N, C-alpha and C positions, 0 to 999 in steps of 0.2 A: 680125371682130367689131366693130372700131371703126367701120367703114363702116356697119354695120347700126345701131349705137347713134346715130351721127350722123344717119342717115336717120330714125330714130324721133324724135329731137329736132327735126329739121327737117321732120317729116311734115306732113300736111295741116293740122293744127291750128296749127302754128307758121309756116305759109307766109304771108308778108306779102301776096302777091297775093290769096290766098284771103280774108284778113282784109279787104282792100279790097273784094272782091266782096260779102262779108257786110254790110259797112257800107253799100255802095251799095244792096243789096237792102233792108236795113232802112229806109234813107232813102227809097227809092222807095215802100215800103209806107206809110210815114207820109204821103207826098205823095199817093199814088193812092188810099189807103183800103183797107179790108178786102176789097172786091170783086175786087181784083187779087192778093190774097194768095196764092192757090193757084198762079197762073201764075208769080209771082215766086219762090215757094218751089221749084217744079219746075225753074225755070231755074237757081237756085242749087244745088240738089241734083244736077242734071246736071253742073255744073262740078265739084262735089266727087267725083262718081262717076268722071269722066274723070281727075281727079288721082289717085284711089285706084287706078284701073286702070293708070295709068302706073307707079305705085310698085310694084304687084304684078308687072307685066311686067318691070320692072328686076330685082326680086328673083329671079324665076323664071329670067331669063337668066343672072344671076350664079351661081345654084345649078347650073344646067346647065353653065356654063363651069367651075365648080369641079370638078364630077363628071368632066367630060371631061379636065381636067388630072390628076386622080387616076388615071384609067384610062390616060392617055397615059404617065404615070410608072410604070405597071406595078402600081398598087394596085388595090384593089377598091372599087367605089362603095358607098355606104351601102346597108344591107340594104333590100330592097324590102318593101312592105307585105305581100306574099304569103308571106314567109318567117316561120316560127315559131321563136323561140329556145328553147333548152333550158329556161329558166326558165318560159316560157309552157306548155310541154308538161308540165313537172313540176307546175306549179300546177294545170293541168287535171286531171291524174291524182289529185292530192291532194284536190281538191274533189269529184271523182267518187267517191272512196273515202269521204269524209266523208258525202256525200249518200246513199251506198249503205246506210248503217246505218238511217236512218229509212225509206227506201224498202223495204228488206228486211223490216223489221218490219211495214210496212203491207201488203206483198204476202203475207207469211206469215199475218198475222191475218185478212185478208179472203178469201184463196183457198187457204190451206194451203201444202203443199209445192210444188204447181204454181205458185202465185202467186210463191213465192220464186224458182223457176227462171225464170219469165217476167221478173221484176224484174232478175235478174242477167244474163239474155240481153240485155235492153235496155241495161244498164250496159256490158256488154262490147261491144255493137254501137256504142254512142256512142263509146267509147274506141277501137275499131278504126277507125272512120271518121276520128276525129281523128288517130290514129297513121298513117293511110295518106298523110297529107300529107308531102311530101318534107322530109327533115331538112336543115337549113342547113349543118351543119358538114362533111359529106363533101366538098362542093364547095370549102369553104375549105381543107381539108387538101390537096386536089388542087392548088388554086391556089398554096398555100404550097410544095408540093413542086416546082413548076415554077420557082420563083424561084431 
């Protein structure tokens, strides 16, 4: 965490070399005039982009190395974006039940009992599709049992 904080403090805006480049760009603009402004600006932004790309590359490599160390030590890497936690599933279920109330009323008022059935079939279908995604904790329990 300290390395990341240091990197943020010493990031592109705090970089002395980048400050020199900005000063040189501004000085060149004053000397050359506004007709060269776009070329000078593009050149400076290209240097900033290279600096940011380098910083992002270092962070990605560091995170990959940390994940590899966790796996090498027998731990589990951080949950992937494809996994859904219990809280997300619970929240989705609660929201669908809350929304079911006005949807049921709308369906029943507009189409009677058949509208109510269609509404609930849709609600059940959406929840079934959401529930069909794999649960994250059975894999965790198997991984914990092997330790």
